[in-house]
TITI-393927 format. One record per residue: y, x, z negated of N, C-alpha, C in turn. Coordinates in steps of 0.02 Angstrom, whole numbers, plus 32768, in hexadecimal, padded with zeros to 4 digits. Example, Ala and Ser with C-alpha at 12.3 -4.5 7.8 and 13.67 -1.06 7.14 Angstrom:
7EE482947E7A7F1F82677E7A7F5B82947E7A7F9082827E9E7FCB82AC7E9B800282857E76
END
This chain:
EF19B2170D7DEF3FB24F0D61EF10B2820D41EF1BB2C20D4FEEF1B2F70D33EF00B3000CE9EECCB3010CC1EED5B30B0C79EED6B3560C6AEEEEB3660C2DEEF1B3AD0C19EEADB3CD0C1BEE79B3A70C09EE35B3C30C07EE1BB3D30C4CEE37B3B40C80EE20B3BE0CC5EE46B3F50CE9EE7AB40E0CCDEEA4B4400CEFEE82B4840CF0EE80B4A30D2AEE65B4E60D32EE9FB5180D31EEA9B5380CF9EEE1B5670CF4EEDDB59F0D26EEA1B5B70D36EE9AB5EF0D65EEB1B5DC0DABEEB7B59B0DBAEED0B5870DFBEF1CB5900E00EF3CB59D0DC8EF85B5A60DC7EF98B5EF0DCAEF68B61C0DD2EF78B6640DD1EF61B6850E12EF89B6B40E2AEF76B6D80E67EF43B70E0E58EF40B7250E1AEF10B7580E04EEF8B7460DBFEEC2B7650DA9EEA5B7530D69EEAFB78B0D36EECFB77B0CFEEED6B7AB0CC8EEF9B7EB0CDEEEDFB8240CC7EEFEB8640CD6EEF8B8780D20EED0B8540D47EECCB8630D8FEF0DB8510DB2EF3AB82C0D91EF79B81A0DB0EFAFB8500DA5EF9DB8860D83EFCEB8BC0D78EFE0B8DE0DB9F01CB8FC0DBBF02BB9290DF2EFF7B9610DF3EFE5B9760E2FEFB3B9AB0E34EFD0B9ED0E1AEFA5BA1D0E09EFBEBA5E0DF3EFECBA7E0E27EFDBBA770E67F005BA940E9CF049BA720E9EF04ABA2E0E99F08ABA0A0E9AF0B4BA1E0E5DF094BA230E24F0B9BA340DE7F0D7BA7A0DECF0B1BAA80E08F0CABAEC0E11F107BAEB0E3FF105BAC30E73F13EBABE0EA2F17CBAA40E7EF173BA6E0E58F1ABBA4F0E35F1CABA800E03F1A0BA9F0DDAF1BABACC0DA7F1DDBB080DC6F1C7BB1B0E02F1E8BB530E24F22EBB420E3BF23DBB010E40F27FBAEB0E56F2AFBADD0E1DF293BAD90DE0F2BCBAC80DA5F2E3BB050D8DF322BAFB0D7EF34CBB330D67F356BB340D1CF33FBB000CF9F350BAF90CB2F31FBB180C82F2EDBB3C0C9AF2BBBB580C6EF2C4BBA30C61F2FCBBBE0C77F308BC050C6FF33BBC130C39F33CBBE80C06F36BBBF20BCEF357BC2F0BA6F386BC4B0B7EF375BC860B55F338BC780B28F30FBCAB0B1FF2D2BCA30AF8F2E3BC940AAFF2B9BC6C0A90F2BFBC5C0A49F280BC760A28F288BCA309F9F24DBCC209D9F222BC9009B4F23EBC5709A1F218BC24097DF1F1BBF509ABF1FEBBF909EDF1D6BBD20A1CF196BBF90A29F162BBE80A03F124BC0E0A05F0FCBC010A45F0FFBBC40A5DF0DDBBB10A9CF10DBB860AC4F11DBB9D0B01F14ABB780B2CF12BBB6B0B70F156BB6C0BA3F141BB590BE6F11BBB8F0C0BF124BBCE0BF7F10FBC060C22F0C3BC0B0C2BF09BBBF10BFDF052BBF80C04F02FBBB70C16F055BB830C27F038BB420C3AF008BB290C04F01CBB300BC5EFF0BB1B0B8EEFF5BAD00B83EFCFBAB70B52EFC8BA6F0B48F003BA4F0B25F028BA750AFDF060BA5A0AD8F090BA930AC7F0CCBA800AB4F0FCBAB20A9BF0F2BABA0A50F0FDBAF70A38F0F8BB0509F0F137BB2909DAF158BB0D09A7F197BB2B0990F192BB380945F1A1BB760931F19DBB8A08EAF1DBBB7408C5F1D1BB4E088FF208BB380864F214BB67082AF1DFBB840811F1E3BBB507DBF1A3BBDE07DEF19DBC1407B8F164BC4107BFF120BC1F07B8F11DBBE80791F0DCBBC80785F0D5BB8507A8F104BB7307D5F101BB3007F3F11FBB31083AF0F9BB150868F111BB0B08ADF101BAC408C1F128BAAA08F1F11ABA67090CF0FCBA6E0952F0CEBA410960F0AFBA3C09A2F0CCB9FD09C2F0E7BA0309FEF108B9CA0A1FF0E9B9C00A64F0D4B9830A72F0B4B9750AB3F0C0B92D0AC7F0B2B91D0B06F0B5B8D80B1EF083B8D00B56F066B8940B5BF037B8860B90F033B83A0B9AF033B8250BD8F02BB7DD0BE6F00EB7D70C2CEFEEB79D0C39EFD0B7930C7BEFC2B74A0C89EFAEB73D0CC6EF9EB6F90CDDEF5BB6E20CC1EF4AB6A20CC6EF0BB6890CAAEECEB6AC0CC6EEA2B6C10C9AEE63B6E10CAFEE28B6B20CA4EE31B67E0C7CEDFEB64A0C72EE23B6070C73EDFDB5D10C78EE1CB58F0C7CEE29B5700C38EE05B5840C05EE10B56A0BC2EE50B5890BA5EE82B5610B94EEC2B57E0B7DEEBCB5A50B3CEE93B58C0B0EEE8AB5AF0ACEEE6AB5F30AD9EE38B5F70B03EE18B6370B12EE47B6660B36EE70B64B0B64EEA1B6760B85EED0B6950B52EEE8B66D0B23EF14B6870AEFEEF2B6BD0AC5EEB2B6B20AB4EE8DB6E40A8EEE85B7250AB5EE73B71F0AF4EE68B75A0B1DEEA9B7820B26EEDFB75E0B35EF1FB7810B40EF36B7A50B01EF2DB7850AC7EF41B7A40A88EF15B7E10A78EED4B7DA0A82EEA6B8120A75EEB9B84D0AA2EEC9B83E0AE0EEDBB8720B10EF1CB8960AFBEF4EB8700AE6EF8DB88F0AD2EF85B8B90A93EF5EB8A10A63EF53B8C70A25EF2DB9080A33EF06B9090A68EEDCB9430A76EF05B9820A80EF42B97C0A9CEF6BB9B70AA6EF7DB9D90A64EF86B9B10A30EF95B9CE09EEEF58B9F209D3EF1DB9D409DAEEE0B9F409C3EED2BA3409E9EEE2BA350A2AEED5BA700A52EEFFBAAC0A3BEF36BA9F0A19EF60BAD409FEEF4DBAE609B6EF1ABAC6099CEF06BAD30956EF2CBAA90924EF52BA78093BEF7EBA53090FEF61BA1108F7EF88B9EF08CBEF77B9AD08B1EFB0B97D08C2EFA1B94608E3EFD7B91608F5EFF1B8F308B7F033B8E608B6F051B8C2087EF079B8850894F097B88708D0F0C3B85108E6F0BCB8470931F0B9B8070946F0B5B7F7098DF0E7B7C1099FF0FFB7C409DDF12BB79109F9F10BB7750A38F10BB7320A3EF0EEB7130A79F11AB71D0AB7F0FAB7270AF0F11CB72A0B31F0FDB6F30B5BF126B6C20B70F10DB6870B92F134B6790BD2F10FB66E0C08F12CB6520C46F103B6130C54F125B5DA0C5FF101B59B0C65F121B56D0C99F0F9B5510CC6F112B5210CF7F11AB4DC0CD8F154B4CF0CBBF15DB4940C92F153B4530CB7F15CB4530CF9F153B4160D20F10AB40B0D35F0E1B43F0D31F09DB43B0D4CF066B43C0D17F074B4580CDDF040B45E0CAAF059B4400C68F030B4170C47F046B3F80C08F04EB42B0BD0F07BB41B0BA2F089B4490B6BF050B44D0B38F023B41A0B37EFECB4200B08EFBDB4590B1CEFB9B4690B5DEF93B4A40B72EFB3B4E40B58EFF5B4E70B5DF018B5230B44F00EB52A0AF9F00FB4F20AD6F003B4F60A8EEFBFB5140A7EEF8DB5030AA6EF4AB51F0A9BEF49B56A0AAAEF6EB57E0ADDEF73B5C60AECEF91B5EB0AB0EFC7B5D00A95EFE9B5F00A5CEFBCB5EF0A1EEF96B5BA0A15EF67B5B709DDEF33B5EF09E2EF18B5F80A1EEEE6B62D0A28EF02B6710A1AEF3FB67E0A33EF5EB6BF0A26EF6BB6CA09DCEF85B69709BBEF96B69E0974EF58B6A90949EF21B688095AEEE4B6910934EECBB6D90938EECFB6F70973EEBAB73D097BEEE9B76C0955EF29B760095AEF59B78B0937EF4CB78808EBEF3FB74D08D1EF30B7470889EEEFB76B0878EEBDB76608A3EE7EB7880897EE87B7D40896EEBAB7EC08BAEEC8B83308BCEEF2B84A0880EF05B81B0854EF2CB82C0819EF76B8310826EF8DB814085EEFD4B8150870EFEFB7CE0870F02FB7C60882F04DB7830885F073B77C08C6F07AB73D08DCF0A6B72D0915F0E9B71908F9F11DB73D090EF160B73108F2F18FB70C0920F177B6F40959F1A3B6D10988F18FB6E009CFF1C1B6E309FBF1B1B6F30A40F1E8B6DD0A70F1D6B6DA0AB0F205B6C70AE4F1E0B6A20B1BF200B66F0B38F1E0B6480B6DF210B63D0BA6F1F3B6360BE3F21AB6250C1EF1F3B5F20C47F217B5CB0C6FF1F8B59E0C9EF1E7B5C70CDCF1A7B5C50CF0F190B5EF0D27F15CB5C70D4FF158B5D50D8FF128B5B20DBAF0E0B5C50DA9F0D5B5FF0D8CF092B6170D7CF08DB6220D31F05AB6060D0FF054B6110CC7F041B6590CB6F05FB6730C82F051B6B60C69F057B6B50C1DF02DB6DE0BFDF031B6E20BB4F01DB7270B9DF03CB73E0B68F02AB77D0B49F053B7880B0BF054B7C60AF5F077B7D70AB7F09DB8180ABDF0D4B81C0A99F0F2B85D0A87F0D9B86B0A40F0C2B8A80A34F0A1B8B809F4F0C0B8F709D6F0CBB8F40996F0E0B92F0970F0A8B93F093DF096B97E093BF064B995090BF07DB9D208E6F057B9E908B7F068BA260892F02FBA580898F041BA980891F00FBACD0895F029BB0A086FEFFCBB300853F00DBB700835F01FBBA1086DF05ABBBF086EF06CBBEC08A4F03BBC2508AFF016BC37087BEFE5BC6D0881EFA1BC56089BEF99BC1308A5EF58BBF908BBEF5EBBCE08F9EF91BBDB0921EF9ABBB5095FEF65BBCA0993EF44BB9809B0EF17BBA509E8EF3FBB9E0A28EF39BBCE0A55EF5BBBC90A95EF29BBD50ACDEF40BBCC0B0CEF14BBD90B45EF1BBC210B5DEF40BC4B0B39EF52BC8C0B53EF2FBCC70B32EEFCBCBB0B09EEDEBCF20AE5EE97BD040AF7EE7CBCE60B2CEE36BCF40B3FEE2DBD3E0B50EDF4BD5A0B3CEDE6BDA10B45EDA5BDAB0B6BEDA3BDE00B93ED65BDF10BB6ED2CBDF80B83ECF4BDD90B92ECBCBDD90B64ECB4BD980B3DECEABD700B3AECE6BD300B17ECB6BD000B3AEC96BCD60B13EC71BC9E0B2EECA0BC620B36EC92BC390B68ECB8BBFC0B73EC8EBBC00B5DECAABB980B30EC86BB5E0B15ECADBB1F0B25EC8ABAED0B40ECA8BAAC0B50EC8DBA780B1FECBABA4D0B04ECA5BA210ACEEC93B9DA0AE2ECA6B9C40B1EEC95B9820B36EC78B9860B7DEC4EB9560B90EC34B9560BD5EC6AB9410C07EC61B9540C46EC90B9420C7AEC73B9090CA5EC9CB8F00CD2EC89B8B90CFEECB2B87B0CF4ECE4B87D0CC9ED0CB8430CB8ED35B82A0CF3ED4CB8580D1EED72B8440D59ED47B81F0D8AED09B8350D91ECDAB8130DBDECCEB7CB0DA6ECC4B7C20D65ECB7B77F0D4AECF4B7520D52ED30B76C0D44ED6CB7420D4AED78B72F0D93ED68B75B0DC1ED6FB74B0E08ED3DB7140E1BED00B7190E02ECCEB6E60E0FECE4B6A30DF3ED04B6A20DB9ED1CB6640D9CED4FB6430DCAED7EB6690DE5EDB0B64D0E12ED8FB6300E51ED55B6490E63ED32B6320E9FECF9B6020E8EECF9B5E80E52ECC6B5B80E3BEC7FB5D40E42EC77B6140E34EC35B6340E3CEC1EB6580DFEEC3EB64C0DC4EC2BB66F0D87EBFBB6440D5EEBBDB65C0D53EB8FB6360D28EBADB62D0CE2EBA5B5F20CC4EBC3B5E50C82EBB0B6180C4DEB71B62E0C4CEB5CB65D0C19EB7EB6A20C22EB8CB6B30C61EBAEB6F30C6FEBF7B6EE0C5BEC16B6B50C67EC5BB6AB0C52EC60B6AD0C06EC30B68F0BE4EC30B6910B9AEC2CB6D90B81EC03B7010BA0EBFDB7470B8CEC3EB76D0B99EC5EB75F0BD2EC9DB7800BE1ECD2B76E0BADECD6B72F0B9AED06B71A0B68ECF7B73D0B25ECB8B7430B14ECA6B7650AD5ECBEB7AD0AD7ECB3B7D00B0FECC8B8160B15ED14B81B0B12ED36B7EF0B36ED7FB7F40B3BEDA3B7DF0AFBED80B7BB0ACFEDA0B7A70A90ED88B7D10A55ED63B8060A63ED4EB8340A2EED85B8690A23EDA2B86909E9EDD7B89909DBEDBDB8E109DDEDE8B90F09EFEDD7B95609EFEDE7B97909ADEDF0B9510978EE00B9700938EDC6B99A091DED88B9830927ED50B9AA090DED46B9E90937ED56B9E60978ED52BA2309A1ED86BA560989EDC1BA3D0978EDF4BA6A095BEDDBBA88091AEDBEBA5F08EFEDA7BA7808AFED72BAAE08B7ED43BAA308E6ED0EBAD408F1ED2BBB15090BED5DBB100936ED7DBB4D0951EDA2BB73091AEDC9BB4F08F2EDF0BB7008BEEDC3BB8E0888ED89BB70087DED5BBB89084BED43BBD0085BED42BBE1089BED2CBC2408AFED65BC5708AEEDA0BC41089EEDD8BC6F0894EDE7BC9808D2EDEDBCDA08C9EE02BD0708FFEDCEBD0F0936ED92BCF3092CED5FBCF80960ED6FBCCB099BED98BC970991EDAEBC6C09C7EDEFBC8809E2EDF0BC980A22EE2ABCB90A40EE57BC8C0A69EE3CBC530A82EE65BC270AABEE45BBE20AADEE6EBBB00ABCEE55BB6B0AC3EE85BB440AEEEE6ABB130B11EE92BAE30B37EE6ABAA40B3DEE8CBA6B0B4BEE64BA2F0B56EE5EBA220BA1EE27BA010BB3EE16B9F60BFAEE29B9AE0C0BEE5CB9A80C35EE73B9650C49EE7CB9610C95EEB7B94E0CACEEC0B93C0CF1EEB4B9720D25EEBBB9B10D13EEAFB9E70D43EE66B9FB0D48EE3BB9D90D22EDF4B9E70D25EDE1BA260D01ED9FBA300CF8ED87BA6B0CD5ED9FBAAB0CF6ED99BAB00D38EDACBAED0D5AEDF8BAF90D59EE1EBAC30D5DEE67BACB0D5BEE80BAE30D18EE65BAC70CE2EE7CBADC0CA0EE5FBB210C8EEE23BB300CA6EE09BB740C9DEE35BBA60CC0EE4ABB950CFCEE76BBC30D21EEB7BBCF0CFBEED4BB9B0CDFEF12BBA50CB8EF05BBD40C7DEECDBBCC0C5BEEBDBBF80C23EEB5BC400C3AEE93BC4A0C71EE86BC8E0C89EEC6BCAF0CA1EEF1BC8B0CC4EF30BCA70CDBEF5BBCBA0C9FEF5FBC8D0C6EEF88BC9A0C32EF6DBCD60C0BEF2BBCE10C0EEF0BBD160BE8EF03BD570C0FEF0EBD550C51EF08BD910C7AEEC1BDA70C86EE91BD770C8BEE4ABD870C93EE2BBD590CC7EDEBBD650CD5EDC3BD3C0D03ED88BD1F0CDDED5CBCFC0D01ED23BCDC0CDEECE9BCD10D0EECAFBCC70CF0EC74BCAF0D12EC5FBC6E0CF1EC4CBC3C0D19EC37BBFB0D00EBF1BBEC0D1AEBC5BBD60CEDEB82BBC00D00EB84BB750D0CEB84BB610D4BEB8CBB1A0D5CEB58BAEF0D3AEB1ABB070D36EAE5BADF0D19EAEBBAD70CCEEB15BB000CAEEB1EBAFB0C65EB54BACA0C51EB7EBAB50C81EBB6BA880C71EB9ABA420C62EBA9BA270C26EB90B9E30C16EBB0B9AE0C42EB87B9810C5CEB9DB94B0C89EB81B9090C6EEBA9B8D50C6EEB93B8930C59EB5AB87B0C86EB24B8640C69EAEBB84B0C90EB01B8120CBEEAECB8160CFDEAFDB7E20D2DEB38B7F30D59EB5FB8250D47EB9BB8370D6DEB89B8530DB2EB54B87B0DB5EB43B8980DF6EB2FB8630E29EB11B82D0E13EB01B7F60E41EB40B7D70E5DEB72B7CD0E32EBB1B7B10E4AEBD4B7E20E79EBD0B8220E69EBEFB8550E93EBD0B8550ED8EB8EB84E0EDBEB6BB84B0F1BEB7FB80F0F44EB96B7DA0F21EBADB79D0F44EBF6B7A10F58EC16B7DC0F4DEC5BB7E60F64EC90B7D40F33EC80B7CF0EF3ECB2B7BD0EC0ECD9B7FA0EAAED08B80E0ED4ED31B84A0EC7ED7AB8360EC6ED9CB8450E8FEDE3B8340E88EE0EB8610EB3EE47B8470EC9EE75B8700EEFEE8DB8AC0EC7EE97B8A20E85EEABB8DA0E5BEE77B9110E59EE37B8FE0E5BEE01B92F0E5CEE03B9580E9CEE0EB9370ED4EE12B95A0F14EE4CB98C0F14EE85B9770EF7EEBEB9A60EF3EEAEB9E00EC4EE8CB9D20E8DEE77BA080E60EE4BBA3A0E84EE1BBA210EA9EDECBA4C0ECDEE11BA790EFFEE40BA5C0F23EE66BA830F54EE90BAB90F31EEAABAA80EF6EED5BAD70ED2EEAFBB130EB8EE73BB080E9CEE4EBB400E7DEE25BB680EAEEE17BB4D0EE8EDE6BB6D0F14EDFDBBB00F2FEE3EBBBF0F2DEE54BC000F45EE45BC380F13EE34BC260ED5EE23BC5A0EA3EDDCBC510E88EDB6BC230EA4ED71BC170E8DED40BC2B0EC3ED0FBC530EAFECD6BC620EDBEC9FBC320EC8EC93BC000EF3EC62BBCC0EE2EC1ABBE30EEBEC10BC1E0F09EBCEBC3E0F0FEB9ABC0C0F29EBACBBE80F5EEB7CBBBB0F7EEB70BB7A0F5AEB98BB6A0F26EB8FBB2C0F01EB9EBAF10F30EB73BABD0F32EB81BA830F5EEBC5BA640F4FEBE4BA470F82EC28BA2D0F7AEC2BB9F70F44EBF7B9CD0F3EEBF9B9990F0BEBFDB9B70EC5EBD9B9EF0EBAEBDCBA100E79EC1FBA320E6FEC3DBA4B0EA4EC80BA670E9FECB2BA310E89ECADB9F70EA8ECDAB9C00E97ECD0B9A90E4FEC92B9AC0E37EC85B9990DF2ECA8B9C90DC2ECA7BA090DD0ECC8BA3A0DA5ED14BA340DA8ED2DBA140DDEED75BA080DE5ED88B9C10DD3ED58B9990DBCED64B9520DAEED9CB9480D7BEDCBB91E0D8DEE05B9100D62EDEFB8E90D24EDF2B9080CEBEDDCB8EA0CACEE16B8C60C8AEE05B8950C62EE35B8750C36EE19B87A0BEFEE41B8940BC1EE2BB89C0B7BEDE9B8C20B78EDE6B8FA0B9BEDABB9250B99EDA7B9500B5BED79B97F0B5CED6EB9A90B22ED9AB9E60B21ED8EBA120AF1EDB0BA520AEDED85BA870B10EDA6BAB50B32ED87BAF10B4EED9DBB2B0B22ED6CBB4C0B04ED7BBB7E0AD1ED5EBBC20AE5ED88BBF60ADFED71BC3B0AEAED64BC5A0AA5ED26BC6F0A9AED11BC870A58ECE8BCC70A61ECECBCF30A30ECC3BD300A32EC7ABD1E0A3FEC5BBD420A6CEC18BD300A84EBE6BD290A4BEBEABD550A1AEBB9BD5309E4EBC5BD1A09B2EBFCBCF509BBEC0ABCBB0990EC04BC7909B6EBF2BC7D09F6EBEFBC410A1FEBBABC100A05EB80BC2909F2EB4CBBFD09D8EB62BBDA0998EB85BBFE096EEB9DBBE0092FEBD0BBA8093FEBFABBB40971EC2BBB810984EC08BB4309A0EBD7BB4D09CDEBB4BB1509EAEB8DBAEE09B5EB6EBB110987EB49BAF00951EB78BAC50927EBB2BAE00917EBE3BABA08F0EBFBBA7D0916EC09BA860957EC21BA4E0980EBEDBA160984EBAEBA29098BEB7AB9F70993EB6DB9CF0954EB84B9E7091CEB7EB9C108DEEBBDB99908CFEBF0B99F08FAEC31B98008EDEC45B9530928EC1EB9210939EC2EB8EF096CEC35B90C09B2EC1CB94809BFEC20B9650A02EBDCB97F0A17EBAAB9520A1DEB66B9690A2BEB5CB9880A6FEB8AB97D0A9EEB83B9990AE1EBA0B9E00AE7EBBEB9FA0AB2EBDDBA3C0AB5EBACBA700ACEEBC5BA9D0AF9EB98BACF0B17EBC0BB0B0B2FEBA1BB470B2CEBBFBB820B4CEBB6BB7B0B97EBEBBB870BBEEBE8BB7C0C07EBF7BBBA0C30EC08BBF20C0FEC18BC2E0C35EC35BC630C09EC55BC940C29EC72BCCB0C02ECB0BCE50C25ECDBBD030BFDED18BD230C16ED08BD6A0C29ED22BD810C63ED14BDC40C7BED55BDE50C92ED56BE270C99ED91BE470CB6ED97BE320CFFEDD3BE2F0D19EDDCBE1E0D5EEE22BE030D6CEE2EBDF00DAAEE6FBDD50DBCEE7BBD950D94EEB4BD8E0D73EEC1BD530D4AEEB8BD120D70EE8DBCE70D56EE80BCA60D75EE43BCA30DA1EE27BCDB0DB3EDEBBCDC0DDDEDAEBCC20DB7ED84BC9A0DD9ED48BC7F0DBBED0FBC850DEDECD6BC9C0DD6EC98BC9A0DFEEC6BBC660DDFEC54BC360E07EC29BC000DEFEBE2BC0C0E08EBB4BC0E0DDAEB6EBC1C0DEBEB45BBDC0DE4
END
């Protein structure tokens, strides 16, 4: 009989982490068919569906708004406690990307009750709860279903000052683009599913994915009006989330591929073919608006790599970019780096050098 310690959770999932999300193209198709999103506008809905932002923001009174989000996914690692930590960190990130502070979370659980023991689920919930507590919030309950594929995540409520909401829609021509975490997490999770991930590389991926984006939020808010936009980088990859920011803001961008921080060892795995299906869909989706300028396909796929619990992408006034990076590097984000700039142009267009 297989013991709980011997169970490979990633063998129970068709995709790993945020790579199991519907692709941007699929999501656009679905939302185009929905009739329920054309309700009369509410002036207190500060951030809604129209800009594909990270969370909804609703104003309760002049000095208080709530940030509401949800995120869940299939196992991205085999250790149940680490999976719970990663999923919780990822869900909380949407609140931080809006400039908010999480206060309350609810567990979202799908579990194959006949195939996986409940002590594994308990470890998943322990991991999630520990991260929520570390973020200064509480878990107030949740919902579970019996499902053939395990899934875990959170619904999260946070608070934010209505005058200090960060959105993905304010980037301006001339802004610098700063990324706060290295990419390559989708490559590593794909290698894990194929038994090809070196243990030290997996440990580094877990460290990155369980690092809260609270300090990145703090550094951004500290610069006040100099920060014009922010979003977190998850399942749609760096280029997909950048595209959403640019479309919402009505601008274009240039990205310096060599400046993008990448986890050491990821390129070796990429060369060995460790590419997630979600990454391939991301690449196909963005390539109609990206000029890759002769960039090798492997590097293109890296920039489209489906991340789980990635960093924040921040648009900041160019003359304050160094101050932002310096602050980030002293606040648990040593890989933070400027990776490009916002320019005038067709909304969503990107040139990669």
